[in-house]
C-alpha positions as CSV (number, residue, x, y, z in Angstrom):
1,M,14.4,-10.9,16.1
2,G,12.4,-10.1,13.3
3,E,13.0,-8.2,10.2
4,V,11.2,-6.4,7.3
5,V,12.4,-8.2,4.0
6,G,10.7,-6.5,1.4
7,A,8.8,-3.3,0.9
8,A,6.4,-2.3,-2.2
9,L,4.4,0.6,-3.4
10,L,1.6,-1.0,-5.3
11,A,-1.4,0.2,-7.2
12,H,-4.6,-1.3,-6.6
13,V,-6.8,0.3,-9.0
14,P,-10.4,-1.5,-9.9
15,T,-9.2,-1.9,-13.5
16,I,-6.9,-4.7,-12.8
17,M,-9.8,-6.7,-11.7
18,L,-11.8,-6.4,-14.8
19,P,-11.6,-9.0,-17.7
20,E,-8.5,-8.7,-20.3
21,A,-10.9,-8.0,-22.9
22,V,-12.3,-5.0,-20.9
23,R,-9.3,-3.8,-20.1
24,K,-8.0,-3.8,-23.4
25,D,-11.2,-2.1,-25.0
26,L,-10.8,0.9,-22.1
27,N,-7.1,1.1,-23.3
28,G,-7.2,1.2,-27.1
29,G,-7.0,-2.4,-27.4
30,E,-3.8,-2.9,-25.3
31,E,-3.1,-4.3,-22.0
32,I,-2.6,-2.1,-19.0
33,S,1.0,-2.6,-18.0
34,L,-0.1,-2.8,-14.2
35,V,-1.3,-6.4,-14.5
36,P,1.7,-7.7,-15.7
37,G,3.6,-6.0,-13.5
38,L,1.8,-7.6,-10.6
39,K,2.5,-10.7,-12.2
40,Q,6.0,-10.5,-12.6
41,L,6.4,-9.3,-9.2
42,R,4.7,-12.3,-8.1
43,K,7.1,-14.3,-9.9
44,D,10.2,-12.3,-8.7
45,V,9.5,-11.7,-4.9
46,F,6.1,-13.4,-3.6
47,E,6.8,-16.9,-4.8
48,T,10.5,-16.6,-4.2
49,L,11.3,-14.6,-1.0
50,D,11.5,-16.0,2.5
51,Y,8.5,-14.4,4.4
52,D,6.0,-15.2,6.8
53,T,3.6,-12.4,6.6
54,V,2.4,-9.5,4.3
55,V,1.3,-6.3,6.0
56,V,-0.9,-4.0,4.0
57,L,-1.2,-0.4,4.8
58,D,-4.7,-0.2,3.4
59,S,-5.4,3.3,1.9
60,H,-9.0,2.5,1.3
61,W,-9.8,1.5,5.0
62,A,-10.5,4.7,6.8
63,T,-10.8,4.6,10.6
64,T,-11.5,7.6,12.8
65,V,-10.2,7.7,16.2
66,E,-7.2,5.3,16.0
67,F,-5.5,2.9,13.4
68,V,-6.9,-0.6,13.2
69,I,-5.0,-3.6,12.2
70,T,-6.7,-6.9,11.5
71,S,-5.8,-9.6,13.9
72,A,-8.2,-12.4,13.2
73,A,-6.9,-16.0,12.3
74,E,-8.5,-15.8,9.0
75,R,-10.7,-13.4,6.7
76,S,-12.8,-15.3,3.8
77,G,-15.7,-14.6,2.2
78,L,-16.9,-13.0,-1.1
79,F,-16.0,-9.6,-2.0
80,T,-18.2,-7.3,-3.9
81,S,-17.0,-3.7,-3.9
82,E,-19.4,-0.7,-2.7
83,E,-17.7,1.7,-4.9
84,L,-17.7,-0.3,-8.4
85,P,-19.7,-3.5,-8.1
86,R,-19.7,-3.8,-11.8
87,G,-16.0,-4.5,-11.7
88,M,-15.3,-6.3,-8.5
89,T,-18.2,-8.6,-7.6
90,Q,-18.4,-11.9,-5.6
91,I,-14.6,-12.2,-5.7
92,P,-13.4,-14.9,-3.5
93,Y,-10.6,-14.7,-0.9
94,A,-9.5,-16.7,2.0
95,I,-6.8,-14.8,3.6
96,K,-4.6,-16.3,6.5
97,G,-4.2,-14.0,9.6
98,D,-1.1,-13.4,11.8
99,P,-2.9,-12.8,15.4
100,E,0.5,-12.8,17.1
101,L,1.9,-10.0,15.1
102,A,-1.1,-8.0,14.7
103,K,-2.2,-7.9,18.6
104,S,1.5,-7.2,19.5
105,L,1.2,-3.5,18.2
106,S,-1.1,-2.7,21.0
107,K,2.3,-2.5,23.0
108,Y,4.2,-0.1,20.9
109,D,1.5,2.7,20.2
110,E,1.7,4.6,23.4
111,K,5.3,4.6,23.1
112,N,5.3,6.2,19.6
113,G,2.5,8.8,20.3
114,T,-0.2,7.0,18.6
115,W,-3.2,4.6,18.8
116,V,-3.3,1.2,17.1
117,T,-6.1,-1.4,18.0
118,P,-6.0,-4.8,16.9
119,I,-9.6,-6.1,16.0
120,S,-10.2,-10.0,15.4
121,D,-14.0,-9.7,14.7
122,P,-14.6,-12.1,11.6
123,H,-17.2,-9.3,10.1
124,L,-14.8,-6.6,9.9
125,P,-15.1,-5.4,6.4
126,I,-12.2,-6.0,3.8
127,F,-11.4,-3.2,1.2
128,Y,-10.2,-3.8,-2.3
129,A,-6.7,-2.2,-1.4
130,T,-6.1,-5.2,-0.1
131,V,-8.3,-7.9,-2.1
132,N,-7.3,-6.8,-5.5
133,L,-3.4,-7.2,-4.4
134,W,-3.8,-10.5,-2.7
135,H,-5.9,-11.6,-5.6
136,Y,-2.7,-11.4,-7.5
137,L,0.3,-11.9,-5.0
138,G,-1.2,-14.2,-2.3
139,R,-3.8,-16.2,-3.7
140,G,-2.7,-19.8,-4.0
141,L,0.5,-19.4,-1.2
142,D,-1.7,-20.5,1.6
143,D,1.2,-20.5,4.1
144,K,1.6,-16.7,3.7
145,A,-0.3,-14.7,6.3
146,W,-1.7,-11.2,5.2
147,I,-2.8,-8.6,7.5
148,S,-4.2,-5.3,6.8
149,M,-3.7,-1.9,8.9
150,S,-6.0,1.1,8.2
151,V,-5.7,4.7,7.7
152,C,-6.8,6.8,10.6
153,Q,-8.6,9.7,8.7
154,T,-8.2,12.3,11.4
155,G,-4.5,11.5,11.4
156,T,-1.7,13.8,9.9
157,A,1.5,12.9,8.1
158,E,3.2,12.9,11.3
159,D,0.3,10.5,12.8
160,F,0.8,8.0,9.9
161,I,4.9,8.1,10.4
162,R,4.1,7.5,14.0
163,A,1.8,4.6,13.3
164,G,4.6,3.0,11.1
165,R,7.3,3.4,13.4
166,A,4.9,1.2,15.9
167,L,4.8,-1.4,13.4
168,G,8.3,-1.2,12.5
169,E,9.1,-2.0,16.2
170,A,6.7,-4.7,16.6
171,I,8.3,-6.6,13.6
172,R,11.7,-6.0,14.8
173,D,10.7,-7.6,18.2
174,S,9.0,-10.5,16.8
175,D,10.1,-13.5,15.0
176,R,8.5,-12.8,11.7
177,K,10.0,-12.1,8.3
178,V,7.4,-9.4,6.8
179,L,6.7,-7.9,3.5
180,L,5.3,-4.5,3.6
181,V,2.9,-3.4,0.7
182,A,1.8,0.2,0.7
183,S,-1.4,-0.1,-1.4
184,G,-2.5,3.1,-2.8
185,A,-1.9,5.8,-5.6
186,L,0.6,8.9,-6.3
187,S,-1.4,12.0,-7.2
188,H,-5.0,11.1,-6.8
189,T,-7.7,13.7,-8.4
190,F,-10.4,11.9,-10.5
191,W,-11.9,13.6,-13.3
192,P,-15.4,14.8,-13.2
193,L,-18.2,12.1,-14.2
194,R,-19.3,13.6,-17.6
195,E,-15.5,13.9,-18.7
196,L,-14.0,10.6,-16.9
197,R,-15.0,8.3,-19.6
198,K,-12.6,10.3,-22.0
199,H,-10.0,9.7,-19.6
200,E,-10.1,5.7,-19.0
201,A,-6.7,5.0,-21.0
202,S,-3.8,4.0,-19.1
203,D,-1.6,6.8,-21.1
204,P,0.0,9.3,-18.3
205,K,-1.4,12.4,-20.5
206,H,-4.7,11.7,-18.9
207,I,-3.4,12.4,-15.4
208,F,-5.8,15.2,-14.0
209,S,-3.3,17.9,-14.5
210,P,0.3,18.8,-16.2
211,E,1.0,19.7,-12.7
212,A,0.4,16.7,-10.9
213,Y,2.0,14.6,-13.8
214,E,5.5,16.5,-13.2
215,Y,5.0,16.1,-9.8
216,D,4.5,12.4,-9.6
217,K,7.7,12.1,-12.1
218,K,9.5,14.4,-9.4
219,V,8.7,11.7,-6.7
220,M,9.2,8.7,-8.9
221,K,12.8,9.8,-9.5
222,W,13.5,10.1,-5.8
223,L,11.9,6.7,-5.3
224,E,14.1,5.4,-8.2
225,A,17.3,7.0,-6.5
226,G,16.5,5.6,-3.2
227,D,16.1,9.2,-2.1
228,H,13.3,8.5,0.5
229,A,14.6,11.2,2.9
230,A,13.7,13.9,-0.1
231,V,10.2,12.2,-0.4
232,L,9.9,13.0,2.9
233,E,11.0,16.4,3.3
234,D,9.1,17.5,0.2
235,F,5.8,15.9,1.2
236,P,4.2,19.3,2.3
237,N,4.6,20.3,-1.4
238,F,3.3,17.0,-3.0
239,K,0.3,16.8,-0.6
240,K,-1.0,19.5,-2.8
241,F,-1.5,17.1,-5.7
242,K,-3.6,15.0,-3.3
243,P,-1.8,11.8,-2.8
244,E,-4.1,9.3,-2.1
245,A,-5.2,8.7,1.3
246,G,-2.7,11.8,2.4
247,F,-0.1,9.1,1.3
248,F,-0.5,7.3,4.4
249,H,0.7,4.0,2.9
250,Y,3.9,5.3,1.9
251,L,4.5,7.3,4.9
252,A,3.5,4.5,7.5
253,M,5.9,2.3,5.5
254,A,8.5,4.7,5.4
255,G,8.1,5.2,9.6
256,A,8.6,1.3,9.7
257,V,11.9,1.3,8.1
258,G,13.7,4.2,9.1
259,E,12.1,7.4,7.4
260,E,15.2,9.5,5.9
261,N,17.7,6.4,6.8
262,W,15.9,4.5,4.2
263,K,17.8,4.3,1.1
264,S,16.4,1.2,-0.9
265,K,16.0,1.7,-4.5
266,G,12.7,1.4,-6.1
267,E,12.2,-1.0,-8.8
268,M,9.4,-0.3,-11.3
269,Y,7.3,-3.3,-12.2
270,G,5.1,-2.2,-15.1
271,E,4.9,1.6,-16.2
272,Y,3.5,4.6,-14.5
273,E,0.1,4.7,-15.6
274,N,-3.3,7.1,-15.4
275,S,-6.6,6.1,-13.7
276,I,-9.4,8.3,-14.5
277,G,-7.1,11.1,-13.5
278,T,-4.9,9.3,-10.8
279,G,-1.3,8.4,-10.9
280,Q,-0.6,4.7,-10.5
281,V,2.7,2.8,-10.5
282,H,4.3,-0.4,-8.8
283,Y,7.7,-0.2,-7.0
284,W,9.6,-2.8,-5.2
285,F,12.1,-1.7,-2.5
286,P,14.7,-4.5,-1.9
287,A,16.0,-4.8,1.6
288,G,19.6,-5.1,0.2
289,D,22.6,-6.7,2.0
290,G,22.2,-4.6,4.8
291,G,18.5,-4.9,5.4
292,F,16.4,-2.0,6.0
293,P,17.1,0.5,8.8
294,K,15.7,0.2,12.2
295,P,12.6,2.5,12.6
296,K,13.4,5.5,15.2
297,D,13.6,4.4,18.7
298,V,11.7,7.6,20.1
299,T,8.9,7.7,22.8
300,L,6.1,10.7,21.9
301,S,3.4,11.9,24.0
302,R,-0.1,11.2,22.3
303,D,-0.9,14.7,23.4
């Protein structure tokens, strides 16, 4: 029987891929805490924990009529971002896949009232919500597989949770030890172009609005207390502050590990930071002695 052995909500912002001197120049001479946070998380978790596969819930990969999960044996090449090629250009990646786990998702989607399609095409695009985190956490750990799941842009919060349930069931019925990585932000509104260069520093005073800042802090308090039930119940209110990708990355992760029954307390790596108006943070959620709860065992119509 497989299991989720750890979970994380992680920031993937382009800033982390800039040279250190450029990062400091944008941040008043100081390093942004997200970078040392990832380096410490690698030492504490990704280099020490016993796991086979990392599943990235990728908030930048938008599909339309279904969720898609990568099922190629390997993804490799050079990544240049279409969004910010000045900061992310020709980044080499060679990522081992897990075709067996990925392909098994197609057995669990209908039961959970959703659509999840494994795709093995080696020309399938890759996105920096995966590449940036693999660069810090997976590069050089060649025995560890990394696969990515898309956000279906026509989906609702309920759809995201259902996709997570399917993923959790597939993991449970496998022989894999899996780390879940929810790659994305909290509140996610950018400053307009002619204003944003005044708001590139990491200080949270640059978050787009005081209201978004305060709501991020409320959600973080719940995450640190392990009160995932409160995060899920309150999501219609948090949604007003536009969490990235409809908060797909977190909601799918919660669906995979028991939703309101999930009690793992978030351990912050680095600090809560601004990125041109958006709220960014790294949280690690350890499994604990009892492990994570199982995904809800439900049978749902796709109608």
